[in-house]
SEKE-305425 format. One record per residue: residue in one letter; x, y, z of N, C-alpha, C in turn. Coordinates in steps of 0.1 Angstrom, whole numbers, padded with zeros to 4 digits, always signed. Each point is the difference from the previous one (the first is absolute). Layout:
// residues N
AXYZXYZXYZ ...
This chain:
// residues 440
M+0008-0012+0000-0008+0012+0000+0009+0012+0000 L-0004+0010-0009+0008+0013+0000-0004+0008+0012 S+0010+0007+0005-0002+0008+0012+0006+0014-0002 Y-0007+0010+0004+0005+0014-0001-0002+0007+0013 T+0009+0010+0002-0001+0009+0012+0000+0014-0004 L-0009+0008+0006-0001+0014-0002+0000+0007+0014 R+0002+0013+0000-0002+0008+0012-0012+0009-0003 E-0006+0005+0010-0011+0010-0002+0003+0010-0010 W-0009+0003-0009+0000+0010-0010+0011-0002-0011 E+0006-0012+0000+0009-0003-0011-0008-0007-0011 A+0006-0001-0012-0007-0006-0011+0008-0012-0006 L-0008-0010-0005+0006-0011-0006-0005-0001-0015 P+0009+0001-0010-0005+0000-0014-0006-0014-0003 H-0010+0000-0009-0005-0013-0005+0001+0000-0015 G+0001-0012-0005+0002-0002-0015+0011-0010-0002 E+0007+0002-0010+0011-0009-0004+0013+0007+0003 G+0010-0008+0003+0014+0005+0002+0005-0002+0014 D+0012+0003+0002+0006-0002+0013-0006+0010+0010 G-0002-0005+0013-0005+0009+0010-0015+0003-0001 C-0006-0007-0009-0015+0002-0002-0007-0012+0005 I-0012+0002+0006-0009-0011+0003-0009-0003-0012 P-0001-0012-0005-0009-0003-0011-0014+0006+0002 S-0006+0006-0011-0013+0007+0001-0011-0009+0006 R+0001-0013-0004-0011-0009+0005+0001-0002+0015 L+0012-0001+0005+0002-0001+0015-0004+0013+0007 A+0004+0011-0006-0004+0013+0005-0015+0002+0001 A-0007-0005-0010-0015+0000+0001-0006-0008+0011 R+0006-0011+0003-0004-0009+0011+0002+0008+0013 L+0011+0006+0002+0003+0007+0013-0010+0012+0001 V-0003+0007-0011-0009+0011+0001-0014-0005+0004 A-0004-0011-0006-0014-0005+0003-0001-0004+0014 L+0011-0006+0006+0000-0004+0014+0000+0012+0009 A+0008+0010-0004+0001+0012+0009-0014+0007+0000 K-0008+0000-0010-0013+0006+0000-0010-0006+0009 T+0003-0013+0004-0009-0007+0010+0002+0005+0014 S+0011+0007+0003+0002+0005+0013-0008+0012+0004 P-0005+0000+0013-0007+0012+0005+0008+0013-0001 F+0013-0002-0001+0009+0012-0001+0000+0006-0014 A-0006-0007-0010+0001+0003-0014-0007+0014-0003 G-0011+0003+0008-0007+0012-0003-0010-0001-0011 R-0007+0011-0003-0010-0001-0010+0006-0002-0014 G+0011+0006-0003+0006-0002-0013+0008-0013-0002 G+0002-0007+0011+0007-0013+0000+0015+0002-0001 S+0005+0012+0002+0015+0002-0001+0006+0004+0013 G-0007-0003+0012+0006+0004+0012+0011-0008+0005 V+0002-0012-0006+0011-0009+0004+0010+0000-0011 L-0004-0001-0012+0009-0001-0012-0006+0007-0011 E+0007+0010-0005-0005+0009-0011+0005-0006-0013 D-0009-0003-0009+0003-0006-0013+0001+0012-0010 R+0013+0003-0003+0002+0011-0010+0002-0007-0014 R+0003+0009-0009+0001-0006-0014+0011-0010-0002 H+0012+0003+0006+0011-0009-0002+0006-0005+0013 E-0007+0002+0011+0006-0003+0013-0010-0002+0011 L+0003-0007+0010-0008-0001+0012+0007+0009+0011 R-0008+0008+0007+0005+0008+0010-0006-0003+0013 A+0009-0003+0010-0005-0003+0014-0005+0013+0006 R-0009-0001+0010-0005+0012+0007+0003-0002+0015 G-0008+0005+0009+0003+0000+0014-0005-0012+0008 V+0000-0011-0007-0003-0013+0006+0011-0009-0002 V+0004-0008+0010+0012-0009-0001-0005-0014+0003 G+0009-0009-0003-0003-0014+0002+0003-0009-0012 V-0008-0010-0002+0003-0010-0011-0013-0003-0008 L+0001+0000-0013-0010-0005-0009+0005-0012-0007 A-0007-0011+0001+0004-0013-0007-0010-0005-0009 A+0002+0002-0013-0009-0005-0010+0006-0012-0007 Q-0007-0006-0009+0005-0012-0007+0012+0003-0008 G+0011-0006+0003+0012+0001-0007+0009+0012+0004 C-0004+0008+0009+0008+0012+0004-0004+0005+0014 G+0009+0007+0006-0002+0007+0012+0006+0013+0001 L-0006+0010+0007+0005+0013+0001+0000+0004+0015 E+0012+0004+0005+0002+0005+0013+0001+0015+0000 I-0007+0007+0008+0000+0014+0001+0005+0004+0014 L+0012+0007+0000+0006+0003+0013-0002+0015+0003 P+0000+0004+0012-0001+0014+0004+0012+0008-0004 K-0002+0013-0003+0011+0009-0003+0007+0004+0012 I+0009-0008+0005+0008+0004+0012+0014+0001-0003 D+0006+0011+0004+0014+0003-0004+0010-0009+0009 V+0008-0008-0007+0010-0008+0006+0013+0003-0007 A+0011-0005+0005+0013+0003-0005+0001-0002-0015 P+0002+0011-0008+0000-0001-0014+0012-0008-0006 E+0011-0001+0007+0012-0006-0005-0002-0016+0000 E-0010-0005+0006-0001-0014+0001-0005-0007-0012 G-0006+0007-0009-0005-0006-0012-0015-0004+0001 P-0007-0001-0011-0015-0003+0000-0004-0012+0008 E+0007-0011-0001-0004-0012+0007+0001+0001+0015 R+0011+0005+0004+0002+0002+0015-0009+0011+0005 Q-0003+0010-0008-0009+0010+0004-0014-0007+0003 N-0004-0008-0010-0013-0007+0001+0000-0009+0013 T+0011-0006+0003+0001-0008+0012-0002+0008+0012 A+0006+0012+0001-0001+0009+0011-0014+0005+0002 I-0007+0003-0012-0014+0005+0001-0009-0011+0004 R+0002-0012-0004-0009-0011+0005+0001-0002+0015 K+0012+0001+0005+0002-0001+0014-0007+0011+0008 R+0001+0013-0005-0007+0011+0006-0015-0002-0001 L-0005-0005-0011-0015-0001-0002-0005-0011+0010 V+0007-0011+0001-0004-0010+0010+0000+0005+0014 H+0010+0008+0003+0001+0006+0013-0011+0010+0003 M-0004+0008-0010-0011+0009+0002-0013-0008+0002 L-0002-0011-0008-0012-0008+0002-0001-0006+0014 A+0012-0005+0005+0000-0006+0013-0004+0010+0011 V+0005+0013-0001-0004+0010+0009-0014+0004-0001 A-0005+0003-0012-0013+0005-0003-0011-0011+0004 L+0003-0012-0002-0010-0011+0003+0003-0007+0013 D+0009+0006+0008+0003-0006+0013+0004-0014+0000 L+0009-0004-0010+0005-0013-0001+0015-0001+0004 K+0004-0011+0005+0014-0003+0002+0005-0009-0011 I+0005+0006-0010+0005-0008-0012+0015-0001+0001 E+0005-0012+0004+0014-0002+0001+0005-0004-0014 T+0010+0007-0005+0005-0003-0014+0014-0006+0000 G+0005-0004+0012+0014-0004+0001+0003-0012-0008 R-0010-0009-0002+0003-0012-0008+0000+0002-0015 I-0005+0012-0004+0000+0003-0014+0014+0005-0005 T+0006-0007-0009+0013+0003-0004+0000+0012-0009 E+0012+0006-0002+0002+0012-0009-0005-0004-0014 L+0003-0013-0004-0004-0004-0013-0015+0000-0001 D-0007-0004+0010-0015+0000+0000-0005+0014-0002 W+0006+0010+0008-0005+0014-0001+0003+0005-0014 Q+0010-0005-0007+0003+0006-0013-0008-0006-0011 H-0003-0013+0001-0007-0007-0011-0014-0004+0002 E-0006+0002+0012-0014-0002+0002-0008+0012+0001 T-0012+0000-0004-0009+0011+0001-0005+0002+0015 L-0006+0012+0002-0006+0002+0013-0009-0011+0004 L-0009-0004-0009-0010-0010+0003+0007-0013+0004 E+0010-0005-0007+0006-0013+0004+0008+0001+0013 I+0005+0012+0003+0007+0002+0013-0010-0001+0011 L-0012+0006-0001-0010-0001+0010-0006-0014+0002 I-0001-0007-0012-0005-0014+0001+0011-0008+0007 R+0012+0002-0002+0011-0007+0006-0001+0002+0015 V-0001+0012+0005-0001+0003+0014-0012-0007+0006 F-0012+0000-0007-0012-0007+0005+0002-0015+0002 C+0006-0006-0011+0002-0014+0000+0010-0004+0012 D+0011+0007+0001+0009-0003+0011-0006+0001+0014 K-0008+0011+0002-0007+0002+0013-0010-0011+0003 L-0008-0004-0011-0010-0010+0002+0005-0014+0002 T+0011-0003-0007+0007-0013+0002+0005-0001+0014 E+0006+0010+0005+0005-0001+0014-0012-0001+0010 A-0011+0007-0002-0011-0001+0009-0007-0013+0000 V-0001-0006-0012-0006-0013-0002+0008-0011+0007 R+0013+0001+0000+0009-0010+0006-0003+0000+0015 R-0003+0012+0006-0003+0000+0014-0014-0004+0003 G-0008-0002-0010-0014-0005+0002-0010+0010-0004 M-0010-0005-0008-0011+0008-0004-0009+0004+0011 P-0006+0012+0001-0009+0003+0010-0013-0008+0000 R-0005-0003+0011-0013-0007+0001-0009+0007+0010 R-0013-0003-0002-0010+0006+0010-0012-0010+0001 Y-0007+0001+0011-0012-0008+0001-0011+0006-0008 I-0007-0008-0009-0010+0004-0009-0013-0008+0004 A-0011+0007+0001-0013-0006+0003-0005-0009-0012 H-0004-0012+0003-0005-0009-0010-0014-0005+0005 E-0008-0004-0010-0012-0007+0002+0000-0012-0009 D-0003-0012+0006+0001-0012-0008-0009-0011+0006 D-0005-0009-0009-0008-0011+0005+0008-0013+0000 I+0003-0005+0012+0009-0011+0001-0006-0010+0010 S+0006-0012+0000-0006-0011+0008+0003+0000+0015 T+0010+0007+0004+0003+0002+0014+0000+0014+0004 L-0003+0003+0013-0001+0014+0004+0014+0006+0001 R+0001+0012-0006+0012+0008+0001-0004+0014+0003 G+0006+0006+0010-0004+0014+0004-0014+0000+0006 A-0009+0009-0005-0013+0001+0005-0010-0004-0010 L-0012-0005+0005-0010-0005-0008-0009+0012-0004 D-0002+0002-0013-0009+0010-0005-0014-0006+0000 V-0007+0003+0011-0013-0006+0003-0010+0003-0011 R-0001+0012-0004-0010+0004-0010+0002-0007-0013 R+0013-0001-0005+0003-0007-0012-0002-0015+0001 Q+0003-0005+0012-0002-0014+0002-0014-0005-0002 F-0009+0008+0006-0014-0004+0000-0008+0004-0013 T+0006+0008-0008-0006+0004-0013+0006-0009-0011 R+0013-0003+0001+0006-0007-0011+0001-0015+0003 H+0002-0004+0012+0003-0014+0003-0010-0006+0010 A-0012+0005+0000-0011-0005+0009-0002-0015-0003 A+0000-0003-0013-0003-0014-0004+0012-0009-0001 N+0012+0006+0003+0012-0008-0001+0010+0004+0011 P-0003-0005+0012+0008+0004+0012+0015-0005-0001 G+0003-0008-0010+0014-0004-0001+0010+0011-0004 W-0006+0011-0005+0009+0012-0004-0003+0011+0011 L+0011+0006+0003+0000+0011+0010+0004+0013-0006 A-0008+0011+0002+0003+0013-0005+0009+0007+0010 C+0013+0001-0004+0010+0005+0010+0005+0014-0004 R+0004+0007+0010+0007+0013-0002+0013-0001+0008 F+0011+0003-0006+0013-0001+0007+0010+0009-0007 D+0011+0003+0008+0011+0008-0005+0011-0010-0004 E+0006+0003-0012+0011-0008-0004+0012+0009-0003 L+0012-0005+0004+0012+0008-0003+0004-0002-0014 S+0001+0011-0008+0001-0002-0014+0010+0011-0006 E+0007-0004-0010+0008+0010-0008-0007+0007-0010 D-0012-0004-0003-0008+0006-0011-0008+0012+0006 M+0008+0011+0001-0005+0012+0007+0004+0012-0009 A-0005+0012+0003+0001+0011-0008+0014+0004-0004 L+0009+0000+0010+0014+0004-0002+0006-0009-0010 N-0002-0014+0001+0007-0009-0010-0007+0001-0013 R-0013+0003-0001-0006+0002-0013+0005+0012-0007 I+0003+0011+0008+0007+0012-0006+0013-0004-0006 M+0008-0007+0008+0013-0005-0005-0001-0008-0013 K-0009-0009+0000-0002-0008-0012-0004+0009-0012 A-0009+0009+0002-0004+0009-0011+0012+0008-0005 A+0009+0005+0009+0011+0007-0004+0010-0008-0008 I+0001-0013+0004+0009-0009-0008-0005-0002-0014 A-0013-0002-0001-0006-0002-0013+0001+0012-0009 H-0002+0012+0006+0001+0012-0007+0014+0003-0005 L+0010-0003+0008+0014+0003-0003+0005-0011-0010 S-0006-0012+0000+0004-0010-0010-0004+0005-0014 R-0011+0007-0001-0004+0005-0013+0009+0012-0005 M+0006+0007+0010+0008+0012-0003+0014-0002-0002 S+0006-0010+0007+0015-0002-0001+0004-0006-0013 R+0012+0005-0005+0006-0005-0012+0014-0006+0004 N+0004+0001+0012+0013-0005+0005-0001-0015+0003 A+0009-0008-0005-0001-0015+0001+0001-0004+0015 A+0010+0007+0007+0002-0003+0014-0012+0003+0009 N-0006+0012-0003-0012+0004+0007-0012-0010-0003 Q-0001-0004-0012-0011-0009-0004+0001-0013+0007 Q+0013-0005+0002+0002-0012+0007-0004+0001+0014 R+0004+0011+0007-0004+0002+0014-0015+0001+0002 L-0006+0007-0010-0015+0001+0001-0007-0014-0002 R+0006-0008-0009-0006-0014-0001+0001-0008+0013 E+0012+0001+0006+0002-0007+0013-0010+0005+0010 L-0002+0013+0001-0009+0006+0010-0015-0004-0003 A-0003+0000-0013-0014-0004-0004-0003-0015+0004 F+0010-0008+0000-0001-0014+0004-0003-0001+0015 V+0007+0009+0008-0002+0000+0014-0015+0005+0004 Y-0005+0009-0009-0013+0005+0003-0011-0007-0008 A+0003-0012-0005-0010-0007-0008-0013-0003+0007 D+0000-0002+0013-0012-0004+0007-0008+0012+0005 I+0005+0012-0003-0007+0012+0005-0010+0004-0011 T-0012+0005+0004-0010+0003-0009+0004+0012-0010 D-0003-0002-0012+0003+0011-0010-0011+0011+0001 V+0004+0012+0002-0010+0011+0001+0005+0011-0009 P-0009+0005-0009+0004+0011-0009+0004+0012+0008 A+0010+0008-0005+0006+0011+0008-0011+0010+0003 P-0010+0003-0008-0010+0011+0004-0008-0004+0011 V-0002-0013+0004-0009-0004+0011+0008-0005+0012 L+0013+0002+0000+0007-0005+0012-0004+0008+0012 K-0001-0007+0012-0005+0006+0012+0012+0005+0008 W+0005+0012-0004+0011+0006+0007-0004+0004+0015 E-0012+0003+0002-0005+0005+0013+0001-0012+0010 E+0000-0012-0004+0000-0011+0009+0014-0004+0005 V+0010+0007-0006+0014-0003+0005+0003+0008+0013 V+0004-0007+0010+0004+0006+0012+0015-0003+0003 I+0008+0010+0001+0014-0002+0003+0002+0002+0015 D+0005-0010+0007+0002+0001+0014+0014-0007+0003 R+0003-0002+0013+0013-0005+0003+0002-0014-0005 T-0010-0008-0004+0002-0013-0005+0004-0001-0014 N-0003+0011-0008+0003+0000-0014+0007+0013-0005 R+0007+0007+0010+0006+0013-0003+0010-0001-0012 A+0006-0011-0002+0010-0002-0011-0007+0002-0014 W-0013-0002+0000-0007+0001-0013-0005+0014-0004 Q+0003+0010+0009-0005+0013-0003+0007+0006-0012 E+0013-0002-0002+0007+0005-0012-0005-0007-0013 L-0003-0013+0001-0005-0007-0012-0014+0005-0003 L-0008+0003+0010-0013+0005-0003+0001+0014-0007 G+0010+0008+0004+0002+0013-0006+0004-0002-0014 L+0009-0009-0003+0004-0002-0014-0011-0005-0009 A-0008-0010+0006-0012-0004-0008-0009+0011-0003 H-0002+0009+0010-0008+0012-0002+0005+0008-0011 L+0014+0002+0000+0006+0007-0011-0003-0005-0014 F+0001-0013-0001-0002-0007-0013-0015+0000-0004 L-0009-0001+0009-0014-0003-0003-0010+0011+0001 R+0003+0010+0009-0010+0010+0001+0005+0014+0005 N+0013+0003+0000+0004+0012+0006-0005+0013-0008 R-0002+0011+0008-0006+0012-0007+0011+0008-0008 Y+0013-0003+0002+0010+0007-0007+0003-0007-0013 Q-0006-0011-0003+0004-0007-0012-0012-0007-0005 T+0001-0005-0012-0011-0009-0005+0006-0011-0008 T-0005-0012+0002+0004-0011-0008-0012-0004-0009 S+0003-0003-0012-0011-0003-0010+0004-0011-0009 S-0010-0008-0004+0003-0010-0010-0013-0002-0008 G+0002-0001-0013-0011-0002-0009+0002-0012-0008 S-0009-0004-0008+0001-0011-0009+0010+0002-0010 G+0012-0006+0002+0011+0002-0009+0007+0013+0000 Q-0004+0010+0008+0006+0013+0000+0013+0000+0008 G+0000-0007+0012+0012+0000+0008-0003+0005+0014 T+0011+0003+0008-0002+0004+0013+0008+0013+0003 A-0003+0007+0011+0007+0012+0003+0000+0002+0015 L+0011+0006+0004+0002+0004+0014+0005+0015+0000 L-0009+0009+0003+0003+0014-0002-0002+0008+0012 F+0008+0011+0002-0001+0009+0011+0000+0014-0005 E-0009+0008+0006-0001+0014-0003+0010+0007+0009 M+0011+0006-0006+0011+0005+0008-0005+0012+0009 N-0009+0008-0004-0005+0011+0008-0005-0005+0013 A-0009-0011+0000-0006-0005+0012+0011-0007+0008 L+0009-0007-0006+0011-0007+0007+0009+0009+0007 F+0004+0011-0007+0009+0010+0006-0007+0007+0012 E-0013+0003-0001-0008+0006+0010+0000-0009+0013 E-0003-0013-0002+0000-0009+0012+0014-0002+0006 Y+0010-0001-0009+0013-0002+0005+0005+0012+0009 I-0002+0012-0005+0004+0012+0007-0008+0001+0013 G-0013-0002-0001-0008+0001+0012+0004-0009+0011 R+0004-0012-0003+0005-0009+0010+0013+0004+0006 L+0009+0005-0008+0013+0005+0004-0002+0013+0009 V-0009+0008-0004-0003+0012+0009-0005-0004+0013 S-0009-0010+0001-0005-0005+0012+0011-0005+0009 R+0010-0007-0006+0011-0005+0008+0009+0012+0005 A+0002+0010-0009+0008+0011+0004-0005+0007+0012 L-0013+0001+0002-0006+0008+0010-0005-0008+0012 A+0003-0013-0001-0004-0009+0012+0007+0004+0012 G-0008+0001+0011+0006+0004+0013+0002+0015+0002 T-0005+0008-0009+0000+0015+0002-0013+0005+0003 E-0001+0013+0002-0013+0006+0003-0010+0000-0012 F+0005-0004-0012-0008+0000-0012-0006-0014-0002 H-0012+0000-0007-0005-0013-0004-0005+0002-0015 V+0000-0011-0007-0001+0000-0015-0013-0007-0004 T-0008+0005-0009-0011-0007-0006+0003+0000-0015 L-0003-0011-0007+0001-0002-0014-0013+0000-0007 Q-0002+0007-0010-0013+0001-0008-0011+0004+0010 G+0003+0009+0009-0010+0004+0010-0006+0014-0003 G-0005+0006+0010-0006+0013-0002-0014-0001-0005 R-0002-0002-0013-0012-0003-0007-0010+0012+0002 L+0005+0012+0000-0009+0011+0000-0005+0003-0014 F-0012+0007-0001-0006+0003-0013+0003+0014-0004 C+0002+0002-0013+0003+0013-0005-0013+0009+0000 L-0011-0006-0004-0012+0008-0002-0012-0006+0007 T-0009+0008+0004-0013-0004+0006-0011+0006-0008 A-0010-0008-0002-0012+0005-0008-0007+0011+0008 L-0006+0009-0008-0007+0012+0006-0011-0004+0010 D-0006-0012-0002-0010-0005+0010+0007-0006+0013 G+0013-0001-0001+0007-0005+0012-0001-0015+0003 E-0007-0007-0009-0002-0014+0002+0010-0010-0005 R+0009+0005-0009+0010-0009-0005+0012+0008-0003 A+0011-0008+0001+0014+0006-0004+0005-0008-0011 V+0009+0007-0008+0006-0006-0012+0014+0003-0001 F+0007-0008-0008+0015+0002-0002+0008-0002+0013 Q+0000-0013+0004+0007-0004+0012+0015+0000-0003 T+0008+0004+0010+0014+0000-0001+0006-0011+0008 K+0012-0005-0005+0007-0011+0008+0015+0003-0002 P+0005+0010+0008+0014+0002+0000+0008-0013+0002 D+0012-0001-0006+0008-0012+0001+0004-0002+0015 I+0006+0011+0006+0006-0002+0013-0004+0013+0008 L-0006-0002+0012-0002+0010+0009+0008-0002+0013 I+0007+0010+0004+0008-0001+0012-0007+0009+0011 W-0004-0006+0011-0007+0007+0010+0008+0003+0012 R-0003+0011+0007+0006+0004+0013-0010+0007+0008 A-0003-0006+0012-0010+0006+0009-0014+0002-0006 G-0004-0010-0008-0013+0001-0007-0001+0009-0012 Q+0011+0006-0004+0000+0008-0012+0009-0005-0010 V-0003+0002-0013+0008-0004-0011+0012+0010+0000 A+0012-0006+0002+0012+0008+0000+0008+0000-0013 H-0003-0010-0008+0008-0002-0013-0008-0009-0009 L-0002+0004-0012-0007-0008-0010+0009-0003-0011 I+0001-0013-0004+0009-0004-0011-0008-0007-0011 D+0002+0004-0012-0006-0007-0011+0011-0005-0009 T+0001-0013-0003+0010-0006-0008-0004+0000-0015 K+0010+0001-0008-0002+0000-0015+0012-0008-0006 W-0004-0010-0007+0011-0008-0007+0002+0007-0014 K+0006+0011+0001+0004+0008-0012+0014+0005+0001 R+0005+0005-0011+0014+0006+0001-0002+0015-0001 I+0005+0007+0010+0000+0014-0001+0014+0005-0005 S+0001+0012-0004+0012+0005-0005+0007+0009+0010 A+0012+0003-0002+0008+0010+0009-0006+0014-0002 R+0002+0008+0010-0006+0014-0001+0007+0008-0011 I+0013-0004-0002+0007+0008-0010-0006-0003-0014 D-0006-0011-0002-0006-0004-0013-0014+0006-0002 D-0007+0001+0011-0014+0004+0000-0004+0005+0014 P-0004+0013+0001-0004+0005+0013-0011-0008+0006 K-0009-0006-0008-0011-0009+0006+0005-0014+0002 Q+0012-0003-0004+0005-0014+0002-0008-0011-0007 G-0008+0004-0010-0008-0010-0006-0012-0005+0008 V-0003+0007+0011-0011-0004+0009-0013+0005-0008 S-0010-0009+0000-0012+0003-0008-0008+0010+0008 Q-0008+0008-0008-0009+0009+0006-0011-0007+0008 G-0004-0011-0005-0011-0008+0007+0005-0004+0013 D+0013-0004+0002+0005-0005+0013+0000+0012+0010 V+0004+0012-0005+0000+0012+0008-0014+0003+0005 Y-0010+0000-0009-0014+0003+0003-0005-0010+0011 Q+0004-0013-0002-0004-0010+0010+0006+0003+0014 M+0012+0004+0001+0007+0004+0012-0007+0012+0007 M-0004+0010-0009-0007+0012+0005-0013-0004+0007 A-0007-0010-0006-0012-0005+0006+0002-0006+0013 Y+0011-0008+0001+0004-0007+0012+0003+0011+0011 A+0007+0011-0004+0004+0010+0009-0013+0006+0006 H-0010+0002-0008-0013+0006+0005-0007-0009+0009 L+0000-0013-0003-0008-0009+0008+0006-0005+0012 Y+0013-0002+0000+0007-0007+0011+0008+0010+0009 K+0002+0012-0005+0006+0011+0008+0014-0004+0004 A+0007-0008-0008+0014-0004+0004+0009+0011-0004 P+0010+0003+0009+0009+0011-0003+0011-0004-0010 R+0002-0013-0002+0010-0005-0010-0007-0010-0009 L+0003+0002-0013-0005-0009-0010+0012-0004-0009 T+0001-0013-0003+0011-0005-0007-0004-0009-0012 L+0005+0004-0012-0002-0009-0011+0013-0008-0001 L+0000-0013+0002+0012-0008+0001+0001-0009-0013 Y+0012+0001-0006+0003-0007-0013+0012-0009+0002 P+0002-0010-0009+0012-0008+0000+0012+0009-0004 H+0011-0002+0007+0012+0008-0004+0006-0006-0012 H+0007+0008-0009+0007-0005-0011+0012+0009-0002 E+0009-0005-0008+0013+0007-0002-0001+0014-0006 G-0011+0003-0007-0001+0013-0005-0003+0011+0010 L-0003-0004+0013-0002+0009+0011+0013+0003+0007 G+0011-0007-0004+0012+0002+0008+0002-0011+0010 A+0010+0001+0008+0003-0010+0010-0009+0000+0012 E-0005+0011+0003-0008+0001+0013-0015-0002-0002 E-0005-0010+0007-0014-0002+0001-0005+0009+0011 G-0013+0000+0003-0006+0008+0010-0008+0012-0006 V-0002+0010+0007-0008+0012-0005+0007+0006-0011 Q-0007+0002-0011+0005+0006-0013-0004+0014-0001 A-0011+0004+0004-0005+0013-0001-0012+0002+0010 H-0002+0013+0005-0011+0002+0009-0006+0014-0004 F-0013+0001+0002-0008+0012-0003-0010+0002+0011 R-0005+0013+0000-0011+0003+0009-0012+0001-0009 I-0011-0006+0005-0013+0001-0007-0005+0015+0001 T-0003+0006-0011-0004+0014+0000-0011+0003+0010 G+0003+0010+0009-0010+0005+0010+0000-0009+0012 Q+0009-0010+0001+0000-0009+0012+0014-0001+0005 E+0001-0006+0012+0013-0003+0006+0004-0015-0004 T-0008-0007-0006+0002-0014-0004+0012-0001-0010 V+0009-0009+0003+0011-0003-0009-0003-0012-0008 L+0002+0001-0013+0000-0011-0010+0014-0003-0005 E+0004-0012+0002+0014-0003-0004+0000-0012-0010 T+0010-0001-0008+0002-0012-0008+0012-0007+0006 A+0000-0013+0000+0011-0007+0006+0002-0013-0008 S+0012-0006+0002+0002-0013-0007+0007-0010+0010 V-0002-0013-0003+0006-0010+0008+0006-0010-0009 D+0012-0005+0003+0007-0009-0009-0003-0014+0005 V-0008-0007-0008-0005-0014+0003+0010-0010-0005 A+0011+0004-0007+0010-0009-0005+0011-0003+0009 V+0002+0008+0010+0012+0000+0009-0004-0003+0014 G+0007-0010+0006-0002-0003+0014-0010-0010+0004 K+0002-0006+0012-0010-0009+0006-0012+0008+0006 D-0010-0007+0005-0011+0007+0006+0004+0010+0010 E+0008-0005+0009+0004+0009+0012+0007+0013-0005 E+0008-0001-0010+0007+0011-0005-0010+0010-0007 I-0009-0005-0008-0010+0009-0006-0009+0006+0010 V-0004-0007+0010-0008+0005+0011+0007+0012+0007 S+0013-0003+0003+0008+0011+0006+0001+0012-0008 R+0002-0002-0013+0001+0012-0009-0013+0007-0001 L-0011-0007-0001-0013+0006+0000-0003+0009+0012 R+0004-0006+0012-0002+0007+0012+0008+0013+0001 K+0013-0001-0005+0009+0011+0002-0002+0011-0011 K-0003-0004-0012+0000+0009-0011-0014+0006-0003 I-0010-0007+0004-0014+0004-0004-0009+0002+0011 L-0001-0010+0009-0010+0000+0010+0002+0009+0012 L+0011+0000+0006+0002+0007+0013+0009+0013-0002 R+0003+0003-0012+0008+0013-0002-0010+0011+0000 S+0002+0010+0008-0010+0011+0003-0001+0009-0012 I-0012+0006-0002-0003+0009-0010+0009+0012+0001 E+0002+0005+0013+0008+0012+0002+0014-0002-0005 E+0006-0012+0002+0013-0002-0005+0001+0001-0015 R-0010-0005-0007+0001+0000-0014-0002+0014-0006 L-0007+0009+0008-0003+0013-0005+0011+0010+0004 V+0010-0004+0007+0010+0009+0004+0009+0003-0013 P+0002+0013-0003+0008+0003-0012+0014-0006+0001 Q+0005-0006-0011+0013-0006+0000+0011+0011-0003 
């Protein structure tokens, strides 16, 4: 199978010749991309089909159609001297790391070799992690629970169902209508694992992963097959007896139903694992901000607030509800409001507005009016065009108010979680407004 890798907003030529994807394969990828909820009304929200090329947009992940696969990676600045393949390796690692933080997963990647990172797609790497974790968990024993049963048997087991006994077996007392609990592995958690195995078996193109999935499918052969849309996630209870399965449940959630991505398969069309980078960046930063302010006088809410912009003249209904990405509270008041944007801003020397859209500024002005926060931040990913320093890039006063609106950037390509948290705290969160406004 032919495999291609792009980064956000890059283009892949299609047609004949070196470096081109054959037009028939390009058409399959475009058709598959259009089935995604991220595709939008025009169908080009994932992959834009131009006259002679395919152009990736702000959605990353993997599209796998018959005979070909396309991996779309986020546009994250990594060391340019390493070359395209090693750059893609570094980006895959950062993307997996962001997913782990955003989805509250502990994804250990130590067993994945450098060769795997270079030659496998994001999808195959995640499948490898899932298979390794599930194999280890199964070796320790599958979880079991007592499940209520009703059965008609010749000897009493559990309690007699008197009503059923006298309505069904009144003329045949040799059978007893029994109700009893039986310790069973055929429970919601194991059914979810089996559904994930079946789903990934259709998606994987890697021989080693397919072999692992076949072995796991054999282990789960006696578990009831349940289609993914009707799995009973609400029946799963994680407690001290099955704590080790929490990460696996999170990974299954990632593959089968997570809100940051969509998996799709159609008759002959293929499969896709896609993530909207704007939503992923928002959740990733939100969780890091929560860590950065843990134990301080501040507390953080994500996607909170929910105040309305307008109220009908009759006063009976409100419209245009707002959901700021990050609200930082102190003493019951909003002290700082942050909205994340997975976009590239420019340096002030290139553009006084830094490429910030007018719509984003209008949105922040509405937030300033509703939430009365003295500080508002538009937070973007850092890139080399902004120079070496991440942090606050520019700050302004909203006309007629004391409210400060600032643009800032954070480098998601450099450092472990603790380092990024420390930099966020030092350079953006706890640095006072007065300090930034002192003339240099």
